[in-house]
TIVO-2410 file (N, C-alpha, C; in nm, 3 decimals):
# residues 163
REC num residu      c1      c2      c3 atome chaine
REC   1      M -10.101   1.863  -0.716     N      A
REC   1      M -10.011   1.735  -0.638    CA      A
REC   1      M  -9.947   1.703  -0.733     C      A
REC   2      A  -9.965   1.792  -0.813     N      A
REC   2      A  -9.818   1.736  -0.950    CA      A
REC   2      A  -9.710   1.815  -0.928     C      A
REC   3      A  -9.717   1.935  -0.861     N      A
REC   3      A  -9.558   1.966  -0.786    CA      A
REC   3      A  -9.519   1.876  -0.694     C      A
REC   4      K  -9.600   1.847  -0.648     N      A
REC   4      K  -9.593   1.637  -0.547    CA      A
REC   4      K  -9.468   1.573  -0.654     C      A
REC   5      K  -9.614   1.549  -0.767     N      A
REC   5      K  -9.491   1.367  -0.819    CA      A
REC   5      K  -9.392   1.447  -0.872     C      A
REC   6      S  -9.358   1.563  -0.930     N      A
REC   6      S  -9.197   1.577  -0.918    CA      A
REC   6      S  -9.141   1.572  -0.842     C      A
REC   7      K  -9.196   1.623  -0.737     N      A
REC   7      K  -9.087   1.578  -0.619    CA      A
REC   7      K  -9.025   1.384  -0.678     C      A
REC   8      A  -9.145   1.342  -0.635     N      A
REC   8      A  -9.125   1.226  -0.621    CA      A
REC   8      A  -9.087   1.172  -0.731     C      A
REC   9      A  -9.112   1.177  -0.814     N      A
REC   9      A  -9.062   1.130  -0.942    CA      A
REC   9      A  -8.903   1.155  -0.946     C      A
REC  10      K  -8.841   1.281  -0.897     N      A
REC  10      K  -8.701   1.314  -0.946    CA      A
REC  10      K  -8.652   1.229  -0.840     C      A
REC  11      K  -8.697   1.158  -0.677     N      A
REC  11      K  -8.648   1.085  -0.631    CA      A
REC  11      K  -8.628   0.972  -0.681     C      A
REC  12      S  -8.750   0.885  -0.752     N      A
REC  12      S  -8.767   0.728  -0.770    CA      A
REC  12      S  -8.619   0.744  -0.893     C      A
REC  13      T  -8.617   0.841  -1.005     N      A
REC  13      T  -8.541   0.847  -1.130    CA      A
REC  13      T  -8.344   0.820  -1.026     C      A
REC  14      P  -8.276   0.688  -1.060     N      A
REC  14      P  -8.211   0.725  -1.067    CA      A
REC  14      P  -8.070   0.886  -1.116     C      A
REC  15      A  -8.052   0.916  -0.976     N      A
REC  15      A  -7.956   0.990  -0.966    CA      A
REC  15      A  -7.838   1.036  -1.137     C      A
REC  16      R  -7.804   1.094  -1.193     N      A
REC  16      R  -7.695   1.120  -1.323    CA      A
REC  16      R  -7.584   1.111  -1.212     C      A
REC  17      K  -7.433   1.016  -1.329     N      A
REC  17      K  -7.337   1.005  -1.222    CA      A
REC  17      K  -7.266   1.127  -1.306     C      A
REC  18      K  -7.232   1.267  -1.222     N      A
REC  18      K  -7.106   1.320  -1.332    CA      A
REC  18      K  -6.952   1.239  -1.377     C      A
REC  19      P  -6.923   1.325  -1.477     N      A
REC  19      P  -6.814   1.217  -1.560    CA      A
REC  19      P  -6.691   1.264  -1.430     C      A
REC  20      A  -6.633   1.198  -1.427     N      A
REC  20      A  -6.477   1.155  -1.336    CA      A
REC  20      A  -6.448   1.273  -1.359     C      A
REC  21      A  -6.406   1.370  -1.458     N      A
REC  21      A  -6.308   1.454  -1.431    CA      A
REC  21      A  -6.415   1.588  -1.367     C      A
REC  22      A  -6.539   1.563  -1.361     N      A
REC  22      A  -6.586   1.681  -1.344    CA      A
REC  22      A  -6.617   1.698  -1.157     C      A
REC  23      K  -6.577   1.547  -1.152     N      A
REC  23      K  -6.543   1.525  -0.995    CA      A
REC  23      K  -6.502   1.633  -0.949     C      A
REC  24      K  -6.541   1.675  -0.765     N      A
REC  24      K  -6.454   1.740  -0.721    CA      A
REC  24      K  -6.380   1.669  -0.677     C      A
REC  25      K  -6.278   1.755  -0.628     N      A
REC  25      K  -6.176   1.659  -0.510    CA      A
REC  25      K  -6.124   1.703  -0.338     C      A
REC  26      P  -6.118   1.677  -0.308     N      A
REC  26      P  -6.115   1.705  -0.152    CA      A
REC  26      P  -6.046   1.820  -0.175     C      A
REC  27      A  -5.999   1.865   0.014     N      A
REC  27      A  -5.924   2.033  -0.081    CA      A
REC  27      A  -5.819   1.981  -0.004     C      A
REC  28      A  -5.785   1.897   0.023     N      A
REC  28      A  -5.583   1.811   0.053    CA      A
REC  28      A  -5.579   1.787  -0.035     C      A
REC  29      A  -5.677   1.773  -0.200     N      A
REC  29      A  -5.600   1.647  -0.313    CA      A
REC  29      A  -5.600   1.746  -0.357     C      A
REC  30      K  -5.591   1.897  -0.355     N      A
REC  30      K  -5.620   1.969  -0.455    CA      A
REC  30      K  -5.475   2.012  -0.507     C      A
REC  31      K  -5.410   2.068  -0.636     N      A
REC  31      K  -5.314   2.110  -0.619    CA      A
REC  31      K  -5.261   2.227  -0.583     C      A
REC  32      K  -5.061   2.244  -0.547     N      A
REC  32      K  -5.046   2.344  -0.435    CA      A
REC  32      K  -4.961   2.404  -0.557     C      A
REC  33      P  -4.954   2.600  -0.530     N      A
REC  33      P  -4.908   2.685  -0.615    CA      A
REC  33      P  -4.767   2.613  -0.580     C      A
REC  34      A  -4.684   2.666  -0.703     N      A
REC  34      A  -4.532   2.578  -0.729    CA      A
REC  34      A  -4.455   2.595  -0.631     C      A
REC  35      A  -4.478   2.711  -0.546     N      A
REC  35      A  -4.349   2.755  -0.456    CA      A
REC  35      A  -4.463   2.661  -0.372     C      A
REC  36      A  -4.497   2.663  -0.291     N      A
REC  36      A  -4.530   2.538  -0.196    CA      A
REC  36      A  -4.534   2.404  -0.196     C      A
REC  37      K  -4.513   2.385  -0.334     N      A
REC  37      K  -4.475   2.247  -0.364    CA      A
REC  37      K  -4.343   2.168  -0.349     C      A
REC  38      K  -4.268   2.221  -0.349     N      A
REC  38      K  -4.131   2.217  -0.346    CA      A
REC  38      K  -4.088   2.147  -0.169     C      A
REC  39      K  -4.023   2.105  -0.222     N      A
REC  39      K  -3.982   2.045  -0.018    CA      A
REC  39      K  -3.910   2.081   0.037     C      A
REC  40      P  -3.861   2.115   0.174     N      A
REC  40      P  -3.761   2.224   0.254    CA      A
REC  40      P  -3.633   2.109   0.208     C      A
REC  41      A  -3.553   2.209   0.156     N      A
REC  41      A  -3.382   2.151   0.158    CA      A
REC  41      A  -3.337   2.077   0.284     C      A
REC  42      A  -3.364   1.930   0.219     N      A
REC  42      A  -3.287   1.845   0.310    CA      A
REC  42      A  -3.198   1.858   0.366     C      A
REC  43      K  -3.140   1.832   0.489     N      A
REC  43      K  -3.047   1.949   0.628    CA      A
REC  43      K  -2.877   1.824   0.531     C      A
REC  44      K  -2.815   1.877   0.486     N      A
REC  44      K  -2.739   1.749   0.434    CA      A
REC  44      K  -2.610   1.737   0.597     C      A
REC  45      K  -2.643   1.558   0.629     N      A
REC  45      K  -2.565   1.539   0.712    CA      A
REC  45      K  -2.435   1.551   0.698     C      A
REC  46      P  -2.323   1.536   0.793     N      A
REC  46      P  -2.167   1.567   0.779    CA      A
REC  46      P  -2.153   1.451   0.713     C      A
REC  47      A  -2.038   1.432   0.629     N      A
REC  47      A  -1.998   1.331   0.566    CA      A
REC  47      A  -1.938   1.251   0.672     C      A
REC  48      A  -1.969   1.155   0.613     N      A
REC  48      A  -1.868   1.011   0.722    CA      A
REC  48      A  -1.737   0.984   0.689     C      A
REC  49      K  -1.657   1.000   0.796     N      A
REC  49      K  -1.520   1.049   0.814    CA      A
REC  49      K  -1.425   0.917   0.732     C      A
REC  50      K  -1.391   0.935   0.664     N      A
REC  50      K  -1.323   0.793   0.602    CA      A
REC  50      K  -1.191   0.786   0.673     C      A
REC  51      K  -1.164   0.710   0.641     N      A
REC  51      K  -1.034   0.525   0.714    CA      A
REC  51      K  -0.904   0.628   0.552     C      A
REC  52      P  -0.799   0.742   0.636     N      A
REC  52      P  -0.713   0.732   0.567    CA      A
REC  52      P  -0.639   0.582   0.497     C      A
REC  53      A  -0.649   0.683   0.340     N      A
REC  53      A  -0.563   0.530   0.251    CA      A
REC  53      A  -0.481   0.503   0.319     C      A
REC  54      A  -0.405   0.427   0.262     N      A
REC  54      A  -0.332   0.362   0.332    CA      A
REC  54      A  -0.202   0.424   0.291     C      A
REC  55      K  -0.136   0.495   0.363     N      A
REC  55      K  -0.043   0.554   0.231    CA      A
REC  55      K   0.053   0.511   0.145     C      A
REC  56      K   0.078   0.504   0.019     N      A
REC  56      K   0.111   0.468  -0.027    CA      A
REC  56      K   0.332   0.514  -0.031     C      A
REC  57      K   0.420   0.339  -0.063     N      A
REC  57      K   0.547   0.383   0.000    CA      A
REC  57      K   0.569   0.448  -0.092     C      A
REC  58      P   0.650   0.507  -0.101     N      A
REC  58      P   0.756   0.591  -0.242    CA      A
REC  58      P   0.792   0.458  -0.321     C      A
REC  59      A   0.840   0.458  -0.436     N      A
REC  59      A   0.904   0.348  -0.546    CA      A
REC  59      A   1.039   0.310  -0.460     C      A
REC  60      A   1.081   0.393  -0.418     N      A
REC  60      A   1.239   0.350  -0.409    CA      A
REC  60      A   1.250   0.246  -0.273     C      A
REC  61      Q   1.156   0.341  -0.193     N      A
REC  61      Q   1.176   0.211  -0.051    CA      A
REC  61      Q   1.091   0.111  -0.107     C      A
REC  62      T   1.001   0.109  -0.222     N      A
REC  62      T   0.982  -0.040  -0.252    CA      A
REC  62      T   1.058  -0.150  -0.263     C      A
REC  63      E   1.079  -0.069  -0.339     N      A
REC  63      E   1.203  -0.131  -0.427    CA      A
REC  63      E   1.330  -0.196  -0.310     C      A
REC  64      M   1.347  -0.078  -0.195     N      A
REC  64      M   1.477  -0.111  -0.108    CA      A
REC  64      M   1.417  -0.263  -0.060     C      A
REC  65      E   1.307  -0.231  -0.006     N      A
REC  65      E   1.296  -0.346   0.066    CA      A
REC  65      E   1.261  -0.508   0.002     C      A
REC  66      R   1.226  -0.446  -0.174     N      A
REC  66      R   1.202  -0.622  -0.227    CA      A
REC  66      R   1.360  -0.700  -0.224     C      A
REC  67      L   1.478  -0.556  -0.210     N      A
REC  67      L   1.583  -0.599  -0.254    CA      A
REC  67      L   1.659  -0.681  -0.090     C      A
REC  68      L   1.655  -0.602  -0.067     N      A
REC  68      L   1.649  -0.621   0.064    CA      A
REC  68      L   1.587  -0.814   0.112     C      A
REC  69      A   1.450  -0.870   0.096     N      A
REC  69      A   1.378  -0.977   0.074    CA      A
REC  69      A   1.484  -1.053  -0.002     C      A
REC  70      A   1.521  -1.023  -0.117     N      A
REC  70      A   1.562  -1.097  -0.207    CA      A
REC  70      A   1.673  -1.134  -0.158     C      A
REC  71      A   1.772  -1.021  -0.141     N      A
REC  71      A   1.936  -1.041  -0.060    CA      A
REC  71      A   1.896  -1.180   0.061     C      A
REC  72      D   1.805  -1.132   0.162     N      A
REC  72      D   1.748  -1.235   0.293    CA      A
REC  72      D   1.750  -1.396   0.205     C      A
REC  73      R   1.629  -1.432   0.120     N      A
REC  73      R   1.624  -1.542  -0.004    CA      A
REC  73      R   1.742  -1.542  -0.050     C      A
REC  74      L   1.842  -1.470  -0.084     N      A
REC  74      L   2.006  -1.527  -0.090    CA      A
REC  74      L   2.109  -1.596  -0.070     C      A
REC  75      E   2.076  -1.552   0.079     N      A
REC  75      E   2.098  -1.647   0.218    CA      A
REC  75      E   2.059  -1.699   0.204     C      A
REC  76      E   1.926  -1.763   0.257     N      A
REC  76      E   1.911  -1.851   0.273    CA      A
REC  76      E   1.935  -2.024   0.229     C      A
REC  77      T   1.877  -1.951   0.084     N      A
REC  77      T   1.922  -2.022  -0.043    CA      A
REC  77      T   2.103  -2.119  -0.002     C      A
REC  78      L   2.155  -1.996  -0.054     N      A
REC  78      L   2.323  -2.034   0.071    CA      A
REC  78      L   2.335  -2.099   0.148     C      A
REC  79      L   2.310  -2.097   0.246     N      A
REC  79      L   2.319  -2.202   0.393    CA      A
REC  79      L   2.254  -2.324   0.363     C      A
REC  80      D   2.243  -2.309   0.259     N      A
REC  80      D   2.141  -2.492   0.159    CA      A
REC  80      D   2.202  -2.512   0.128     C      A
REC  81      M   2.301  -2.534  -0.001     N      A
REC  81      M   2.358  -2.489  -0.029    CA      A
REC  81      M   2.477  -2.631  -0.034     C      A
REC  82      D   2.500  -2.722  -0.083     N      A
REC  82      D   2.621  -2.785  -0.094    CA      A
REC  82      D   2.767  -2.673  -0.136     C      A
REC  83      P   2.846  -2.754  -0.116     N      A
REC  83      P   3.003  -2.677  -0.097    CA      A
REC  83      P   3.002  -2.706  -0.315     C      A
REC  84      D   2.996  -2.816  -0.379     N      A
REC  84      D   3.021  -2.863  -0.503    CA      A
REC  84      D   2.869  -2.845  -0.585     C      A
REC  85      D   2.776  -2.742  -0.528     N      A
REC  85      D   2.660  -2.731  -0.640    CA      A
REC  85      D   2.701  -2.648  -0.727     C      A
REC  86      S   2.692  -2.637  -0.867     N      A
REC  86      S   2.685  -2.584  -0.933    CA      A
REC  86      S   2.629  -2.434  -1.020     C      A
REC  87      E   2.527  -2.410  -0.911     N      A
REC  87      E   2.450  -2.342  -0.883    CA      A
REC  87      E   2.520  -2.212  -0.769     C      A
REC  88      L   2.625  -2.254  -0.667     N      A
REC  88      L   2.737  -2.168  -0.599    CA      A
REC  88      L   2.757  -2.083  -0.637     C      A
REC  89      D   2.838  -2.069  -0.752     N      A
REC  89      D   2.894  -1.941  -0.802    CA      A
REC  89      D   2.755  -1.814  -0.837     C      A
REC  90      L   2.675  -1.878  -0.916     N      A
REC  90      L   2.579  -1.750  -0.988    CA      A
REC  90      L   2.472  -1.743  -0.842     C      A
REC  91      T   2.500  -1.828  -0.755     N      A
REC  91      T   2.370  -1.756  -0.626    CA      A
REC  91      T   2.525  -1.662  -0.557     C      A
REC  92      L   2.593  -1.670  -0.543     N      A
REC  92      L   2.661  -1.580  -0.519    CA      A
REC  92      L   2.697  -1.456  -0.569     C      A
REC  93      E   2.713  -1.485  -0.729     N      A
REC  93      E   2.732  -1.323  -0.747    CA      A
REC  93      E   2.639  -1.284  -0.742     C      A
REC  94      D   2.461  -1.336  -0.771     N      A
REC  94      D   2.334  -1.234  -0.726    CA      A
REC  94      D   2.342  -1.161  -0.596     C      A
REC  95      L   2.389  -1.249  -0.557     N      A
REC  95      L   2.367  -1.191  -0.406    CA      A
REC  95      L   2.446  -1.105  -0.394     C      A
REC  96      E   2.587  -1.069  -0.412     N      A
REC  96      E   2.655  -0.951  -0.426    CA      A
REC  96      E   2.584  -0.844  -0.469     C      A
REC  97      Q   2.498  -0.907  -0.648     N      A
REC  97      Q   2.492  -0.753  -0.709    CA      A
REC  97      Q   2.330  -0.655  -0.658     C      A
REC  98      V   2.306  -0.812  -0.562     N      A
REC  98      V   2.184  -0.765  -0.537    CA      A
REC  98      V   2.230  -0.631  -0.393     C      A
REC  99      L   2.334  -0.691  -0.276     N      A
REC  99      L   2.387  -0.626  -0.189    CA      A
REC  99      L   2.416  -0.488  -0.225     C      A
REC 100      R   2.528  -0.473  -0.358     N      A
REC 100      R   2.587  -0.410  -0.449    CA      A
REC 100      R   2.451  -0.229  -0.465     C      A
REC 101      E   2.365  -0.328  -0.540     N      A
REC 101      E   2.219  -0.245  -0.570    CA      A
REC 101      E   2.129  -0.200  -0.497     C      A
REC 102      I   2.131  -0.256  -0.353     N      A
REC 102      I   2.056  -0.112  -0.217    CA      A
REC 102      I   2.153  -0.129  -0.178     C      A
REC 103      I   2.342  -0.075  -0.215     N      A
REC 103      I   2.401   0.032  -0.151    CA      A
REC 103      I   2.421   0.192  -0.238     C      A
REC 104      R   2.363   0.098  -0.392     N      A
REC 104      R   2.378   0.205  -0.464    CA      A
REC 104      R   2.297   0.327  -0.410     C      A
REC 105      L   2.113   0.195  -0.411     N      A
REC 105      L   2.003   0.294  -0.385    CA      A
REC 105      L   2.039   0.362  -0.238     C      A
REC 106      D   2.119   0.306  -0.147     N      A
REC 106      D   2.116   0.375  -0.009    CA      A
REC 106      D   2.250   0.395   0.048     C      A
REC 107      P   2.367   0.508  -0.008     N      A
REC 107      P   2.497   0.489   0.013    CA      A
REC 107      P   2.523   0.505   0.152     C      A
REC 108      K   2.428   0.529   0.252     N      A
REC 108      K   2.435   0.533   0.312    CA      A
REC 108      K   2.333   0.454   0.486     C      A
REC 109      N   2.355   0.301   0.391     N      A
REC 109      N   2.374   0.181   0.436    CA      A
REC 109      N   2.492   0.106   0.505     C      A
REC 110      V   2.476   0.156   0.648     N      A
REC 110      V   2.566   0.055   0.704    CA      A
REC 110      V   2.537  -0.067   0.699     C      A
REC 111      A   2.395  -0.145   0.758     N      A
REC 111      A   2.400  -0.256   0.773    CA      A
REC 111      A   2.437  -0.307   0.682     C      A
REC 112      T   2.421  -0.279   0.502     N      A
REC 112      T   2.464  -0.379   0.417    CA      A
REC 112      T   2.607  -0.293   0.344     C      A
REC 113      M   2.642  -0.229   0.404     N      A
REC 113      M   2.706  -0.271   0.392    CA      A
REC 113      M   2.820  -0.332   0.439     C      A
REC 114      I   2.817  -0.370   0.585     N      A
REC 114      I   2.899  -0.454   0.685    CA      A
REC 114      I   2.817  -0.597   0.578     C      A
REC 115      R   2.705  -0.648   0.645     N      A
REC 115      R   2.666  -0.760   0.508    CA      A
REC 115      R   2.768  -0.793   0.382     C      A
REC 116      L   2.804  -0.683   0.297     N      A
REC 116      L   2.892  -0.696   0.163    CA      A
REC 116      L   3.033  -0.697   0.183     C      A
REC 117      G   3.044  -0.697   0.309     N      A
REC 117      G   3.227  -0.696   0.336    CA      A
REC 117      G   3.234  -0.835   0.397     C      A
REC 118      E   3.121  -0.882   0.502     N      A
REC 118      E   3.149  -1.003   0.587    CA      A
REC 118      E   3.147  -1.104   0.444     C      A
REC 119      F   3.022  -1.090   0.350     N      A
REC 119      F   3.012  -1.192   0.255    CA      A
REC 119      F   3.206  -1.159   0.176     C      A
REC 120      F   3.219  -1.087   0.093     N      A
REC 120      F   3.378  -1.082   0.091    CA      A
REC 120      F   3.466  -1.164   0.141     C      A
REC 121      L   3.440  -1.138   0.264     N      A
REC 121      L   3.532  -1.209   0.429    CA      A
REC 121      L   3.533  -1.327   0.374     C      A
REC 122      E   3.434  -1.357   0.375     N      A
REC 122      E   3.438  -1.535   0.311    CA      A
REC 122      E   3.465  -1.607   0.245     C      A
REC 123      R   3.489  -1.520   0.136     N      A
REC 123      R   3.613  -1.539   0.000    CA      A
REC 123      R   3.736  -1.537   0.013     C      A
REC 124      D   3.784  -1.638   0.002     N      A
REC 124      D   3.940  -1.653  -0.001    CA      A
REC 124      D   3.969  -1.518  -0.148     C      A
REC 125      G   4.061  -1.503  -0.077     N      A
REC 125      G   4.120  -1.394  -0.208    CA      A
REC 125      G   4.043  -1.275  -0.216     C      A
REC 126      A   3.927  -1.193  -0.129     N      A
REC 126      A   3.863  -1.073  -0.117    CA      A
REC 126      A   3.864  -0.991   0.004     C      A
REC 127      E   3.961  -0.981   0.056     N      A
REC 127      E   3.954  -0.982   0.167    CA      A
REC 127      E   3.969  -0.763   0.163     C      A
REC 128      D   4.019  -0.761   0.002     N      A
REC 128      D   4.061  -0.603   0.045    CA      A
REC 128      D   3.976  -0.550   0.003     C      A
REC 129      V   3.875  -0.633  -0.084     N      A
REC 129      V   3.696  -0.520  -0.114    CA      A
REC 129      V   3.596  -0.595  -0.020     C      A
REC 130      A   3.631  -0.637   0.143     N      A
REC 130      A   3.543  -0.662   0.237    CA      A
REC 130      A   3.566  -0.540   0.251     C      A
REC 131      L   3.780  -0.555   0.268     N      A
REC 131      L   3.795  -0.434   0.370    CA      A
REC 131      L   3.744  -0.268   0.390     C      A
REC 132      E   3.717  -0.263   0.210     N      A
REC 132      E   3.687  -0.150   0.148    CA      A
REC 132      E   3.550  -0.134   0.184     C      A
REC 133      S   3.508  -0.209   0.114     N      A
REC 133      S   3.356  -0.208   0.227    CA      A
REC 133      S   3.334  -0.191   0.413     C      A
REC 134      F   3.379  -0.190   0.466     N      A
REC 134      F   3.375  -0.195   0.605    CA      A
REC 134      F   3.442  -0.053   0.660     C      A
REC 135      E   3.562  -0.043   0.569     N      A
REC 135      E   3.576   0.147   0.572    CA      A
REC 135      E   3.512   0.227   0.547     C      A
REC 136      Q   3.458   0.179   0.402     N      A
REC 136      Q   3.318   0.354   0.412    CA      A
REC 136      Q   3.167   0.293   0.483     C      A
REC 137      A   3.166   0.191   0.579     N      A
REC 137      A   3.044   0.186   0.662    CA      A
REC 137      A   3.115   0.230   0.788     C      A
REC 138      L   3.272   0.278   0.817     N      A
REC 138      L   3.338   0.298   0.959    CA      A
REC 138      L   3.336   0.447   0.927     C      A
REC 139      A   3.339   0.468   0.754     N      A
REC 139      A   3.329   0.606   0.733    CA      A
REC 139      A   3.218   0.739   0.788     C      A
REC 140      L   3.091   0.625   0.771     N      A
REC 140      L   2.969   0.659   0.824    CA      A
REC 140      L   2.971   0.617   0.974     C      A
REC 141      Q   2.999   0.528   1.052     N      A
REC 141      Q   2.983   0.542   1.185    CA      A
REC 141      Q   3.085   0.497   1.238     C      A
REC 142      T   3.134   0.618   1.286     N      A
REC 142      T   3.237   0.634   1.311    CA      A
REC 142      T   3.248   0.607   1.428     C      A
REC 143      G   3.391   0.520   1.547     N      A
REC 143      G   3.330   0.411   1.677    CA      A
REC 143      G   3.259   0.367   1.684     C      A
REC 144      N   3.214   0.244   1.559     N      A
REC 144      N   3.192   0.120   1.566    CA      A
REC 144      N   3.241  -0.001   1.575     C      A
REC 145      K   3.193  -0.037   1.711     N      A
REC 145      K   3.354  -0.140   1.687    CA      A
REC 145      K   3.278  -0.289   1.657     C      A
REC 146      K   3.240  -0.304   1.655     N      A
REC 146      K   3.189  -0.422   1.514    CA      A
REC 146      K   3.256  -0.399   1.409     C      A
REC 147      L   3.256  -0.259   1.369     N      A
REC 147      L   3.317  -0.274   1.197    CA      A
REC 147      L   3.517  -0.277   1.240     C      A
REC 148      A   3.490  -0.210   1.351     N      A
REC 148      A   3.674  -0.210   1.383    CA      A
REC 148      A   3.708  -0.379   1.402     C      A
REC 149      K   3.665  -0.442   1.450     N      A
REC 149      K   3.689  -0.607   1.444    CA      A
REC 149      K   3.691  -0.603   1.298     C      A
REC 150      L   3.564  -0.633   1.240     N      A
REC 150      L   3.544  -0.668   1.173    CA      A
REC 150      L   3.653  -0.619   1.074     C      A
REC 151      I   3.734  -0.500   1.034     N      A
REC 151      I   3.848  -0.452   1.018    CA      A
REC 151      I   3.972  -0.512   0.991     C      A
REC 152      A   3.983  -0.547   1.135     N      A
REC 152      A   4.087  -0.613   1.211    CA      A
REC 152      A   4.106  -0.784   1.144     C      A
REC 153      K   4.026  -0.781   1.178     N      A
REC 153      K   3.980  -0.928   1.063    CA      A
REC 153      K   4.003  -0.996   0.926     C      A
REC 154      A   3.952  -0.899   0.845     N      A
REC 154      A   4.003  -0.840   0.759    CA      A
REC 154      A   4.125  -0.881   0.714     C      A
REC 155      R   4.203  -0.780   0.770     N      A
REC 155      R   4.341  -0.695   0.795    CA      A
REC 155      R   4.394  -0.847   0.808     C      A
REC 156      A   4.415  -0.897   0.904     N      A
REC 156      A   4.437  -1.038   0.915    CA      A
REC 156      A   4.460  -1.147   0.862     C      A
REC 157      Q   4.345  -1.196   0.808     N      A
REC 157      Q   4.309  -1.267   0.646    CA      A
REC 157      Q   4.373  -1.228   0.560     C      A
REC 158      Q   4.417  -1.084   0.529     N      A
REC 158      Q   4.406  -1.088   0.432    CA      A
REC 158      Q   4.610  -1.062   0.416     C      A
REC 159      E   4.653  -1.050   0.548     N      A
REC 159      E   4.847  -1.125   0.597    CA      A
REC 159      E   4.878  -1.257   0.604     C      A
REC 160      E   4.791  -1.268   0.596     N      A
REC 160      E   4.815  -1.461   0.604    CA      A
REC 160      E   4.798  -1.519   0.495     C      A
REC 161      N   4.683  -1.443   0.464     N      A
REC 161      N   4.689  -1.536   0.245    CA      A
REC 161      N   4.828  -1.466   0.183     C      A
REC 162      Q   4.895  -1.369   0.210     N      A
REC 162      Q   4.962  -1.339   0.119    CA      A
REC 162      Q   5.056  -1.365   0.237     C      A
REC 163      D   5.158  -1.439   0.284     N      A
REC 163      D   5.225  -1.530   0.334    CA      A
REC 163      D   5.285  -1.642   0.303     C      A
***
């Protein structure tokens, strides 16, 4: 019977808890070997197509656009000015400088040569400078009928002023 009591006594005595460190971990929670721990390399996604960056304009082209816009603004200003305005001469000089700078940057810019010639054609006594600009443009665009007419007009005005 003593053997029976000992079994019963064992049942009645509370079981001692093992320290947390001594508890067994479930099989899934066991540490995996170092080789198994590494995750497979993620597949690289194809790089998203980048939108092509806006191409920067060359500095000369940007400068040309700026000068052409300045010439347009100056011509608009001239149209709004009174002939007696004290700023008229300065604005005319500014426009001439801008047009000459455009031609300096682009010596084959026929349109600006025509503008410069027309600019001088409107100024009394400057027909010779207008003719020079028109003839320079005609050398680049032979057969341009507009230039031929402007040259004829400049020569006619030049003759009128000489008489």
